[in-house]
Structures are given as structure tokens and as C-alpha cells.
C-alpha positions as CSV (number, residue, x, y, z in Angstrom):
1,M,102.2,124.7,85.7
2,R,99.1,124.8,87.9
3,K,99.1,121.0,88.0
4,F,102.7,121.0,89.1
5,L,102.1,123.6,91.8
6,L,99.3,121.4,93.2
7,I,101.6,118.4,93.4
8,V,104.2,120.5,95.3
9,L,101.6,121.7,97.7
10,F,100.4,118.1,98.4
11,L,103.8,116.6,98.8
12,I,105.8,119.3,100.6
13,F,103.3,121.5,102.5
14,Q,100.3,119.1,102.7
15,Y,98.0,121.9,103.8
16,S,94.2,121.1,103.9
17,A,91.6,123.4,102.6
18,Y,89.6,122.6,105.7
19,T,92.1,124.3,108.0
20,Q,91.7,127.8,106.4
21,N,88.7,128.8,108.6
22,K,89.0,129.7,112.3
23,M,89.4,126.6,114.4
24,Y,87.5,126.6,117.7
25,S,88.7,124.4,120.5
26,S,86.0,125.1,123.1
27,V,82.3,124.5,123.1
28,Y,81.9,127.5,125.4
29,E,83.6,129.8,122.9
30,A,81.8,128.2,119.9
31,L,78.4,128.9,121.5
32,K,79.1,132.6,121.6
33,T,78.8,132.8,117.8
34,P,77.4,129.4,116.8
35,D,76.4,130.4,113.3
36,K,80.0,131.3,112.5
37,V,81.5,128.0,113.7
38,T,82.6,125.7,110.8
39,S,85.6,124.0,112.4
40,L,85.8,122.6,115.9
41,D,88.7,120.7,117.6
42,L,86.7,119.2,120.5
43,D,88.3,118.6,123.9
44,C,87.5,115.1,125.0
45,E,85.9,116.2,128.2
46,E,83.5,118.5,126.4
47,F,81.9,115.8,124.3
48,D,78.8,115.5,126.5
49,S,78.1,119.3,126.4
50,F,78.8,119.3,122.7
51,S,76.2,116.5,122.2
52,R,73.6,118.6,124.1
53,E,74.2,121.7,122.1
54,I,74.9,120.1,118.7
55,E,71.8,121.5,117.0
56,K,73.1,125.0,117.7
57,L,76.3,124.2,115.8
58,S,74.7,122.9,112.6
59,N,77.2,124.8,110.4
60,I,80.2,122.7,111.4
61,K,82.1,121.4,108.4
62,S,85.2,120.1,110.1
63,L,85.1,118.2,113.4
64,Y,88.2,116.8,115.3
65,L,87.6,114.3,118.1
66,T,91.1,112.8,118.6
67,D,92.9,110.8,121.2
68,C,89.9,110.4,123.4
69,N,89.9,106.6,123.9
70,L,86.4,106.5,122.4
71,E,85.0,103.0,121.6
72,E,82.2,104.4,119.5
73,I,81.1,107.7,117.9
74,P,77.6,108.6,119.2
75,D,74.9,108.9,116.6
76,V,74.3,112.5,117.6
77,I,77.1,113.5,115.2
78,T,75.0,112.5,112.3
79,K,72.9,115.7,113.0
80,L,75.8,117.7,111.5
81,S,74.4,117.7,108.0
82,N,77.1,120.0,106.7
83,L,80.0,117.9,108.0
84,R,82.7,117.5,105.4
85,L,85.7,116.4,107.5
86,L,85.6,114.1,110.5
87,N,88.9,113.3,112.3
88,V,88.6,110.6,115.0
89,K,92.2,109.4,115.0
90,G,93.7,107.9,118.1
91,N,90.6,106.3,119.6
92,N,89.6,102.7,120.2
93,L,87.0,102.4,117.5
94,T,86.0,99.1,115.9
95,F,82.9,100.1,114.1
96,L,80.9,103.1,112.8
97,S,77.1,103.3,113.3
98,K,74.9,102.7,110.3
99,Q,73.5,106.2,111.0
100,F,76.6,107.6,109.4
101,I,74.8,107.2,106.1
102,Q,73.1,110.5,106.9
103,L,76.4,112.4,106.5
104,N,75.9,113.0,102.8
105,E,78.4,115.8,102.6
106,L,81.3,114.0,104.2
107,S,84.3,113.9,102.0
108,V,87.2,113.3,104.4
109,I,87.3,110.8,107.2
110,N,90.4,110.1,109.4
111,L,90.2,106.7,111.1
112,R,94.0,106.6,111.8
113,E,95.2,104.7,114.9
114,N,92.1,102.9,115.9
115,K,91.3,99.2,116.3
116,F,89.3,98.3,113.3
117,E,89.3,94.7,112.2
118,E,86.7,95.2,109.5
119,L,86.1,98.3,107.5
120,P,82.6,99.8,108.1
121,E,80.4,99.1,105.1
122,V,78.5,102.4,105.8
123,L,81.4,104.2,104.0
124,M,80.2,102.7,100.7
125,G,77.0,104.8,101.0
126,L,78.6,108.2,101.4
127,P,78.4,109.7,97.9
128,N,81.0,112.5,98.4
129,L,83.6,110.6,100.3
130,R,87.0,111.2,98.6
131,E,89.6,110.7,101.3
132,I,90.1,107.9,103.9
133,D,92.9,107.6,106.4
134,L,93.3,104.0,107.7
135,A,96.9,104.4,108.9
136,G,97.8,102.6,112.1
137,N,95.0,99.9,111.9
138,P,97.2,96.8,111.6
139,E,94.4,94.4,112.7
140,L,92.3,95.4,109.7
141,D,91.6,92.6,107.2
142,F,92.8,94.5,104.1
143,S,91.7,92.0,101.6
144,K,88.1,92.4,102.8
145,A,88.6,96.1,103.3
146,F,89.4,96.7,99.7
147,Q,86.1,95.1,98.7
148,T,84.5,97.9,100.6
149,L,86.8,100.6,99.4
150,S,86.3,99.6,95.8
151,K,82.6,100.7,96.2
152,V,83.5,104.1,97.5
153,T,83.1,105.5,94.1
154,N,84.9,108.8,94.4
155,L,87.8,107.8,96.5
156,D,91.0,109.5,95.4
157,F,93.2,109.8,98.5
158,L,94.0,106.7,100.7
159,Y,96.4,106.4,103.6
160,L,97.6,102.9,104.6
161,S,100.7,103.8,106.5
162,D,101.8,101.9,109.6
163,N,99.8,98.7,108.9
164,H,102.5,96.0,108.7
165,L,101.5,95.4,105.0
166,V,103.4,92.7,103.1
167,K,101.4,92.6,100.0
168,I,98.8,94.8,98.3
169,P,95.5,93.1,97.6
170,D,94.8,92.7,93.9
171,N,91.4,94.3,94.2
172,L,93.1,97.6,95.0
173,V,93.1,98.0,91.2
174,K,89.3,98.6,91.4
175,L,90.0,102.1,92.9
176,N,90.1,103.6,89.5
177,K,89.9,107.2,90.6
178,L,92.7,106.9,93.2
179,K,95.3,109.8,92.8
180,E,97.3,109.6,96.0
181,L,98.4,106.6,98.0
182,H,100.4,106.6,101.3
183,L,102.3,103.4,102.2
184,K,104.7,104.8,104.7
185,N,106.3,102.6,107.4
186,N,105.4,99.2,105.9
187,P,109.0,98.0,105.8
188,R,108.1,94.4,104.9
189,L,106.1,95.5,101.9
190,D,106.8,93.5,98.7
191,L,107.4,96.5,96.4
192,K,107.6,94.5,93.2
193,Q,104.2,92.9,93.9
194,A,102.8,96.3,95.0
195,F,104.0,98.0,91.7
196,D,102.4,95.2,89.7
197,V,99.1,96.0,91.3
198,L,99.4,99.8,91.2
199,A,100.3,99.7,87.5
200,G,96.6,98.9,86.9
201,I,95.5,102.2,88.5
202,K,96.1,104.7,85.7
203,S,94.8,107.6,87.8
204,L,97.6,107.3,90.4
205,K,99.7,110.4,90.6
206,I,101.4,110.5,94.0
207,L,102.9,107.6,96.0
208,A,104.4,107.9,99.5
209,L,106.9,105.2,100.4
210,S,108.8,107.0,103.2
211,D,110.0,105.3,106.4
212,N,110.4,101.9,104.9
213,D,114.1,101.2,105.0
214,F,114.0,100.1,101.4
215,K,117.4,99.5,99.7
216,I,116.3,98.9,96.1
217,I,113.4,100.2,94.1
218,P,112.3,97.5,91.7
219,K,112.6,97.9,88.0
220,N,108.8,97.7,87.5
221,L,108.5,101.2,89.0
222,K,108.4,102.2,85.3
223,S,105.0,100.5,85.0
224,L,103.6,103.4,87.1
225,E,103.6,105.5,83.9
226,N,101.4,108.3,85.2
227,L,103.2,108.8,88.5
228,E,104.1,112.5,89.0
229,G,105.2,112.6,92.7
230,L,107.2,110.0,94.7
231,M,108.1,110.3,98.4
232,L,111.1,108.3,99.6
233,D,112.0,110.2,102.8
234,N,113.7,108.3,105.7
235,N,115.0,105.4,103.7
236,P,118.7,105.8,104.6
237,N,119.8,102.5,103.0
238,L,118.4,103.3,99.6
239,L,120.8,102.7,96.8
240,I,120.6,106.1,95.0
241,T,122.6,105.0,92.0
242,K,120.1,102.4,91.2
243,L,117.2,104.8,91.8
244,V,118.6,107.3,89.4
245,L,118.8,104.6,86.7
246,E,115.3,103.4,87.3
247,L,113.9,106.9,87.0
248,E,115.3,107.2,83.5
249,S,112.3,105.0,82.5
250,L,109.8,107.3,84.3
251,P,110.1,110.7,82.6
252,G,106.7,111.8,83.8
253,L,107.9,112.0,87.4
254,K,108.0,115.7,88.4
255,V,108.5,115.7,92.2
256,L,110.9,113.5,94.2
257,L,111.4,113.7,97.9
258,L,114.6,112.2,99.4
259,R,114.7,114.0,102.8
260,N,116.4,112.5,105.8
261,N,118.3,109.8,103.9
262,D,121.8,110.4,105.3
263,L,123.0,111.3,101.8
264,G,126.5,112.9,101.3
265,K,126.7,112.5,97.6
266,L,124.6,111.8,94.5
267,P,125.9,109.7,91.6
268,K,128.0,111.4,88.9
269,N,125.4,110.7,86.3
270,L,122.0,112.3,87.2
271,K,120.2,111.7,83.9
272,G,117.3,110.0,85.7
273,F,116.7,113.2,87.6
274,T,116.7,115.6,84.7
275,S,112.9,115.6,84.1
276,L,112.2,116.5,87.7
277,K,110.7,119.9,88.5
278,V,111.4,119.5,92.2
279,L,114.0,117.5,94.0
280,E,113.8,117.7,97.8
281,L,117.1,116.8,99.5
282,S,116.8,118.6,102.8
283,N,118.2,117.1,106.1
284,N,121.0,115.3,104.4
285,N,124.8,115.8,104.6
286,F,125.8,117.4,101.3
287,S,128.9,119.7,101.2
288,E,128.6,123.1,99.6
289,K,130.7,121.8,96.7
290,E,128.4,118.8,96.2
291,K,125.3,121.0,96.3
292,Q,126.8,123.2,93.6
293,R,127.6,120.2,91.4
294,I,124.0,118.8,91.8
295,Q,122.4,122.1,90.9
296,A,124.7,122.6,87.9
297,Q,123.7,119.2,86.5
298,L,120.0,119.9,87.1
299,P,119.5,123.5,85.8
300,N,115.8,123.0,85.1
301,T,115.1,121.4,88.5
302,K,114.2,123.2,91.8
303,V,116.7,121.5,94.1
304,I,115.9,122.0,97.8
305,F,118.7,121.4,100.3
């Protein structure tokens, strides 16, 4: 039950443990009680003052420096020896300094929506790194990037959304601790080829395929035998009848998200959904009668409309 609850939290709520502490948004306010500051969402215009005062804010564990048009992250950040989360999405970064190797405690890095063409090799040397967000970096050479990622030994969360992916490099299989993979908004992705590769990652539990305009989910989905959560939101042309049939071969799946799919009915036979613990159907077009029918056929499933 605890494992199931964790999946639901990841898939539906997606809260981060790093957001539970008070978030400061001003260097001025942070310097009033510097020893208490563990999370800072830095205003772009305050970066210079932050750099000057950084040694007074040594307890920072989460740092957000987003949408600032930065072309590089100054080495001064590496003085934050307790840093565990670094979010620099929405900048113009193409590299990370080799000095980042000093961030031994870093476990989450968000590089979303930057301009990387090569993945910084310094990431390989961060012993506690578990989560990397590379969404929105379509110029990145992913074949080479996975050579680097395969050496991030504890990587278990990976975000590759919005990257114009067509195929998944075969060396992704080397990520043998990967638990959650996001492939949202890659509408040209060859799903059959992707599933063939992902079948080799026995640790994979959660797969996000939302916003892809998929019509058919290939039969080799069943090869993802350890998958417990599947996100298929915003795929309005998805053939639900075929999906239900395919899921009969995936009894380990516990959570399925089908939000915003312009659904008015589900197939008469819902056998493929009977093993689900949670079926998320919100923001569709079901009548009250259809909702009652679905719930009656799935008495052991939490159906969310």
C-alpha cells in the first residue's frame, strides 16, 4: 500500500520534498536570518548581490535561478556545499563548469529549456545525483548524452520531454536504476522502438507519454513488465479500445492517467483496467450515466472524473 501511495503522489500531485521548507525570494530577506535559509528562488537582478553574500547563505539546499537568460552559471555557486537541488531552467546555458564537481550533495538538477548540444560530463562525477531534467533541449545530441548519463550511477528520474525525439538510443538500457522516465511532447517518437529499449530497464516503474497525439499503443507495451504507472494525458486521438486490450497483458500496472483526452465513453469491456488501483479520467466528457457504468465495472479501482 505504501508503494502504491508513493506512485499516486508522483503521478498526480508531483510534489517535491524540497518545497516543504520556507522558500525565500529575496536576498535582502534571506540575509535577515541567513542560518535558516535552505531554499531560495533568486530574482535574476539579485544574482550579483547573492554572489557577494553567498558565504553567509551556506545552508542553502535548494536554489532556483530560472528564466534569466544566463549563458553560464558562475563558479561561486559551488561554494554551496549543502546544495541538493539546482533549478536553472529557461536560460541559455550550453555548458557547466568543471567546478560543479564540488557539489557533492547535489541530487536534483533541472536543465530544462536551455541550449545544450552536449551533456556536461561533470555530471558523471556527482555521486548523489538522482534526477536530471533535460526537457526542452532539442539540440542535444542524445546518443552521446546517454553515454554520459549511463555513468551517473544513481540516476533514477529522467525528463526528456519536448526534445523532438524520434528514437530512443539503445544505450539508455544502461540506466539500470531508472525508475521514472518522462517522454512528453515527442509526437514523432517511434513507440515500438522505444518500448523495445525500455524493456531492458527492469527498474522502470513510471512512464510519462502525455501530449504526444498517439493513436495506438504498440503491443510490445507488455514487455515493460514492471511498469506500475502510465501517463497518457492529452492524447485525444488515442484508440481506447485497443489500449484496454493491450493492458490485459500488463497486470502489474496500478495507475493510469487519461486526462484531457476528449473521451465521452469507454469500451463496454474494461477487463484491461480491472487491475488498476487508480484510473484518472478528469477533464473528459463523460455523462453521469457513463461514469456510473465505469465505476460499477471497476469496483476495486479509484476512478477520478
